[in-house]
N, C-alpha and C positions, 0 to 999 in steps of 0.2 A: 431435361435436366440430367446431367451426368452423375453417375454414382460417386465419382471423386468429390463432387461438390457436396454431396450429402455427408460423406465421411469428414470432409473438411469442416462443415457446419457443426457436426456432432462434436468434433474435437474442440472447436472454438466455444461451443455452448458449455462443454464440460469445464474448460479452463475458465471461462467467464462466470460460471456459477459461483465460484468462491469469492469474487470481488465484492458483490453486494454484502455478503456475510462479513467480510473483513472491514468494509466501510462501516457497517452497522456496529460492529464491535468497537472500532476505534472511536466512533461517536459516543458510544455508551460509556466506555471506561476513560476516555479522554487521555489516554497514554499510548505511546508508541514504542515503549521499551521492547527491545528484541527485534524490531523491524529493521530491515536493511533498505535504506533509500536507494542505494546503488543498484540493488536487485530490482526495485520497482522501476528505475530508469531503464534498466536493461530490458525489462518486459515491455515497456512502452515503445522502445526502439524496435523491438521485434514485431509488435503489432503494426507500427508505422511502416516497417519494411514490407509486411504482408499487404498493406493497403497500396503501397507503391507498386508492388508486384501485380496486383489486380488491375491497376490502371494501365500498366505497361502491356499486360496480356490483352487488354480490351481493344488495342489498336485504334485509339482515337474515339472509340465508342464508349458507351457506359459500361462500367465494370459490373460483374454479376452481383446478385443479392447477398452473397456471403461477405462481401466487402462491408456491409452494415454490421456484421458481427465483429469484424476486426475493429471497426470504428467504435462500436459500443464498448468493447473491452478496453480499448485505448483510453477512452473517456473515463471509465471506472478506475483504471489504474492511476490516471492523472488526478482524479479526486483523492485517491489514497495518498498520493505524493503531497498534495496540498494539505491534507490532514496531518501528514507526518510533520511538516514544518509548523503547522499550527499547534500541535501538541507535543513537540519534541522536548520541551522543558517540563520538569516535574510541577505538579499543581502547587500553587502558592497560597492555599487556604490557611487562615489563621489556625495555629495549633497543629498543623500537619508538617512534620519534619521527617523527610525520608532519609536523611543522612544522620547516622548515629553521632552523638556528641562524644568527643574524646575528653577525658578528664583534663581539666585545666590546671594551671599552677595555682590558681586562687582557691582551690578546694582544700579545706582543712580536714586533716585526718580525724576520725572519730576519737572521743576521749580515751577509750580503752586501748587505742593503738599508740598513744603518745608516750 
């Protein structure tokens, strides 16, 4: 086992550690306000490029074990993308209005203001 593989695995583990936390939070709060789906797609493309690189370096054989970390991270980010599209709209529970109402024209001024 090369030392470079160990450092690559540590890097992927550290990057990948945050995805389960993000997925759990998204499932808990059911909102994705502030998340960038473009960024998530960019990360998935990066992980897929890493997987392709591993297969190209394998010269027709099996890629090394670090490829599993790339694949695991890509799957977790893909789950986060699916959750983004699932929860991108505000909750529609009765009585929950996240947009403040603007005063309408049908509102009568109080008696003391007439």
